[in-house]
C-alpha positions in Angstrom: 15.2 10.9 -97.7 12.1 12.3 -96.1 10.9 10.7 -92.6 7.6 11.1 -91.6 7.5 10.4 -88.2 5.3 10.6 -85.2 6.6 13.4 -83.1 4.4 15.3 -80.7 4.5 18.6 -78.8 5.8 19.6 -75.1 9.2 19.9 -73.2 11.8 17.6 -74.8 13.3 16.1 -71.6 13.8 17.0 -67.7 17.4 17.5 -68.3 17.4 19.4 -71.6 14.9 22.0 -70.4 16.8 23.1 -67.3 19.3 26.0 -67.0 19.0 27.5 -70.3 20.2 30.9 -69.1 23.6 31.5 -70.3 26.6 33.1 -68.1 27.7 36.5 -70.0 31.2 36.0 -68.6 31.5 32.8 -70.6 29.7 33.6 -73.6 30.6 36.3 -76.8 27.6 36.9 -78.5 27.9 37.9 -82.0 25.0 38.5 -84.5 27.3 37.6 -87.5 26.2 34.2 -89.4 28.3 31.8 -91.2 27.1 31.0 -94.6 29.0 27.3 -94.1 26.1 25.8 -92.1 23.1 24.6 -94.1 19.9 24.1 -92.5 17.0 22.0 -94.0 13.3 21.3 -92.8 10.9 18.2 -93.6 7.3 18.0 -92.0 6.3 15.2 -89.7 2.9 14.5 -90.5 1.7 12.2 -87.6 1.6 13.2 -83.9 0.5 11.3 -80.9 -0.8 12.3 -77.0 2.5 13.0 -75.5 6.0 14.0 -76.0 9.2 12.3 -77.6 11.5 11.8 -74.7 14.1 9.5 -76.5 14.6 8.2 -79.9 17.2 5.9 -81.6 17.8 4.5 -85.1 17.6 0.5 -84.4 17.3 -2.2 -87.1 16.7 0.3 -89.8 13.7 2.0 -87.9 13.1 4.4 -85.6 12.2 3.8 -81.7 10.6 6.4 -79.8 9.8 6.8 -76.5 6.9 9.0 -75.9 5.8 10.3 -72.6 2.4 11.6 -71.2 1.4 13.2 -68.0 -1.2 11.8 -65.4 -3.9 13.3 -63.6 -3.2 11.7 -60.1 0.5 11.6 -60.0 3.6 13.2 -61.3 5.1 10.0 -62.7 4.7 9.9 -66.4 3.3 7.0 -68.7 5.8 5.8 -71.3 5.1 4.0 -74.5 7.5 3.1 -77.4 6.3 3.3 -80.8 8.5 1.9 -84.0 8.4 3.9 -87.1 10.1 3.1 -90.8 12.4 5.9 -92.0 9.7 6.6 -94.5 7.1 7.3 -91.5 5.3 4.1 -91.8 3.9 2.4 -88.3 5.5 -0.8 -87.9 4.8 -1.9 -84.0 4.2 -0.7 -80.2 6.7 -2.0 -77.9 5.5 -3.2 -74.5 7.0 -1.0 -71.8 7.5 -2.9 -68.3 6.7 -1.5 -65.2 11.0 -1.4 -64.6 11.1 1.3 -67.2 7.7 3.1 -66.3 9.4 3.6 -62.9 12.6 5.3 -64.4 12.9 9.2 -64.2 16.6 9.3 -66.0 17.3 6.7 -68.8 18.9 6.4 -72.0 18.2 4.1 -75.2 21.4 2.5 -76.3 22.0 0.1 -79.4 24.8 -2.5 -79.0 25.6 -5.7 -80.5 22.4 -5.7 -82.5 20.2 -5.1 -79.2 18.3 -2.2 -77.8 18.7 -1.5 -74.2 17.0 0.7 -72.0 19.9 1.9 -69.3 18.9 3.5 -66.0 21.3 6.9 -66.3 21.8 7.9 -62.9 22.6 5.4 -60.1 22.4 2.6 -62.8 20.7 -0.1 -60.6 18.9 -2.1 -63.7 18.8 -2.2 -67.7 16.5 -4.1 -69.9 17.0 -5.5 -73.2 14.9 -5.3 -76.6 16.4 -8.3 -78.7 16.6 -8.4 -82.5 13.4 -10.2 -83.2 11.0 -9.6 -80.3 8.6 -6.5 -79.3 9.0 -6.3 -75.7 11.7 -5.5 -73.3 13.1 -8.2 -70.8 15.1 -7.5 -67.4 18.3 -8.6 -67.6 21.5 -8.8 -65.0 22.8 -5.2 -65.3 25.6 -5.0 -67.7 28.2 -2.1 -68.7 27.0 -0.7 -71.8 29.6 1.6 -74.0 29.3 5.3 -74.3 31.4 5.2 -77.6 34.1 2.8 -78.9 36.8 2.9 -81.7 39.9 0.6 -82.8 41.6 1.4 -79.7 39.2 1.7 -76.6 36.0 0.8 -75.2 34.5 4.1 -73.5 32.0 3.9 -70.6 30.5 6.8 -68.8 28.6 7.1 -65.6 26.6 10.2 -64.1 25.4 10.3 -60.3 23.9 13.7 -60.7 25.5 16.2 -58.0 27.9 13.5 -56.5 29.8 13.8 -60.0 30.5 11.5 -62.8 33.1 9.4 -64.7 34.4 8.5 -68.1 36.4 5.3 -68.5 38.6 4.2 -71.2 39.4 0.3 -71.4 42.2 -0.6 -73.9 40.8 -3.4 -76.3 44.3 -4.5 -76.7 46.1 -4.9 -72.9 42.5 -4.8 -71.2 44.0 -2.0 -69.1 41.6 0.4 -67.7 41.7 4.2 -67.0 39.4 7.0 -65.7 38.8 10.6 -65.3 36.2 12.9 -63.7 33.5 13.6 -66.0 30.3 15.3 -64.8 28.1 14.2 -66.6 29.2 12.9 -70.3 26.7 14.0 -73.0 28.6 13.1 -76.3 32.2 12.2 -77.1 33.7 13.2 -80.3 37.5 12.3 -81.7 39.8 14.4 -83.8 43.2 13.2 -84.9 43.2 10.3 -82.3 42.3 12.9 -79.5 39.1 12.6 -77.6 36.6 15.6 -76.7 34.2 15.0 -73.6 31.1 17.4 -73.4 29.5 17.2 -70.2 26.2 18.7 -68.8 24.8 18.2 -65.1 21.1 19.9 -64.6 21.7 19.9 -60.8 20.6 23.5 -59.4 21.7 26.1 -62.2 23.2 23.7 -64.5 27.0 22.9 -65.1 28.6 22.3 -68.5 32.4 21.4 -69.3 34.2 20.4 -72.3 37.3 18.3 -71.8 40.1 16.9 -73.7 42.0 13.9 -73.6 45.0 13.7 -75.6 46.1 10.1 -74.5 43.7 8.0 -72.5 46.6 5.8 -71.2 48.0 8.8 -69.4 44.8 8.9 -67.0 44.7 7.4 -63.7 44.6 3.6 -63.6 40.9 2.2 -62.9 39.4 -0.8 -61.5 36.1 -0.3 -63.7 34.0 0.0 -60.6 30.5 1.3 -62.2 28.2 0.8 -59.2 30.1 3.4 -56.8 27.8 6.4 -56.1 30.3 9.2 -56.5 32.2 10.0 -59.5 35.8 10.2 -60.1 38.2 12.6 -58.5 41.1 12.4 -60.8 42.0 15.1 -63.3 45.5 13.5 -64.3 45.8 13.7 -68.3 42.8 16.1 -68.7 42.6 19.4 -70.2 39.7 21.5 -69.6 38.5 24.0 -72.5 35.5 24.8 -70.8 34.0 24.9 -67.4 30.9 26.9 -66.7 27.6 27.5 -64.9 23.8 28.7 -66.3 24.8 27.3 -69.5 23.8 24.2 -71.3 25.6 22.8 -74.7 23.0 20.7 -76.6 25.7 18.7 -78.3 29.1 18.8 -79.5 29.8 17.5 -83.2 32.8 17.7 -85.8 33.0 19.1 -89.3 36.4 19.4 -91.1 38.3 18.1 -88.4 37.1 21.2 -86.3 35.0 20.9 -83.1 31.8 22.9 -82.7 29.2 23.2 -80.0 25.5 23.6 -80.4 24.1 25.6 -77.6 21.1 27.9 -76.6 20.5 30.7 -74.3 17.1 32.1 -73.5 17.3 34.3 -76.6 18.8 32.4 -79.3 20.3 28.9 -80.7 23.9 29.1 -81.8 26.7 27.2 -83.1 30.1 28.2 -81.4 33.6 27.2 -80.9 36.0 27.5 -77.6 38.6 30.1 -77.6 40.4 30.8 -74.3 38.0 29.1 -72.2 34.8 31.1 -73.7 32.5 30.1 -76.5 32.5 32.2 -79.3 29.5 32.2 -81.7 30.1 31.7 -85.3 26.4 30.8 -86.6 22.8 32.1 -85.0 19.8 30.3 -85.8 16.7 32.4 -87.0 14.8 30.3 -84.7 15.3 29.2 -81.0 15.2 25.1 -80.2 16.6 22.9 -77.5 17.9 19.5 -78.3 19.2 16.6 -76.8 21.7 14.3 -78.0 20.5 10.5 -78.6 22.9 8.4 -80.6 26.2 8.5 -82.8 25.2 7.2 -86.3 27.2 6.1 -89.0 30.1 8.4 -90.7 30.1 10.9 -87.7 26.4 11.8 -88.0 24.4 12.5 -84.7 20.7 11.9 -84.0 19.0 14.3 -81.6 15.4 14.7 -80.4 14.4 18.5 -80.4 11.8 21.1 -79.4 11.0 24.4 -81.3 10.4 27.5 -78.7 8.1 29.5 -81.4 5.5 26.5 -81.8 6.1 24.3 -78.9 6.3 21.4 -81.2 9.1 18.6 -81.2 11.0 16.8 -83.9 14.2 15.1 -85.0 17.4 16.6 -85.8 20.3 14.9 -87.8 23.5 16.7 -87.8 26.0 15.8 -90.5 29.0 17.7 -90.4 27.7 21.1 -91.3 24.4 19.9 -92.7 21.3 20.2 -90.0 18.5 18.4 -91.0 15.2 19.0 -88.7 12.2 17.0 -89.3 9.5 19.3 -87.5 6.1 18.5 -86.3 3.7 20.2 -88.7 
C-alpha cells in the first residue's frame, strides 16, 4: 500500500537524537548482513515547514504532530495534521496551549480516542474524540502502555529519577510493579514479557528486561503520581544494561526478539547474547527512529530520520519486513 504522507526534514525527537555513541564493551561489531530481512522504500511526496515528532494511526488515518522552531524562544510550535493512508489531506487539528507547552509527550490511541499524554511527571492529558477536530483537556487518567488478555500494563518515566512498569491482572485486579527506566516498547513471546528501556539523561542509558511471570513481581498500589520510579527488581531478569547506547525499538519475528539500534557509524539489527548485542544485519544507510505505536498483528509504527539526507519519514516494521516511507 502506497502512503503519500507529509513528512519533513530535521532532527526527529529530543530523546531519539541523544546519546547515539555506542559502548564498545557492549557491542560486537560485525559486517555480515542477514539476507532474511527485507527492506523496501516508498516516497513521500508532500512536505511541510517543521519536523515530524510523533505519528499514530487513528480511525484509519495518520495523525502527525509537527514542530517548528521560533526566533525569540526555544519553545517549538506544534501543529497536528491528518492524512489518509493514501496521502490525502484530511484536516488540521487545533493544538491548544497545554500541548504547546509540553516538552515531552506521547500520542496514545485507546478506546476509540486519541490522547496526548505528558510523558514525564505526568500532570495532564488531553483527549481527541472520535468525531471532533480539537483536543479537550480532561481529568488525568491512566493510559495503557500495552495490554493483552491477562494484563493491563502501564508505565511511567520520571527522567533521571527512574521509571516503573506496572501489571494489573484483569481477572483479580491485583497489581504488580518493577523498576523500569524508561519503557519504550514491550514485546511478548510465549507468555513472557520483554521491556526495552531508554533514558536520555546525560550519556543515555538503555536496558532490556525479561519478566516471565508478572504475578511474581512486587505488589503495587498503582500510584502513578509519585516522582520517583520503582526500586523493586524482584521477578525481573536483566538481559542488557548499558550506557552510551540507544535501542530504537525491539520487535519480534519468528518468535525471536530483535533490536534495532544505531551508533555513529551505522544502523543495525541485533540480538542479545550473554549481556551483549550481537549485530546480525547492517543497513546500507544510517537512520534513527522512535517507536510510536503497536499496530495489529505485531506491526510497529515509528518515525525516523535519515542521516545521509537529513530527511524524515515513517517506518513500519512487520516481522522481518522494514517498509520505509521517505521524504523525496
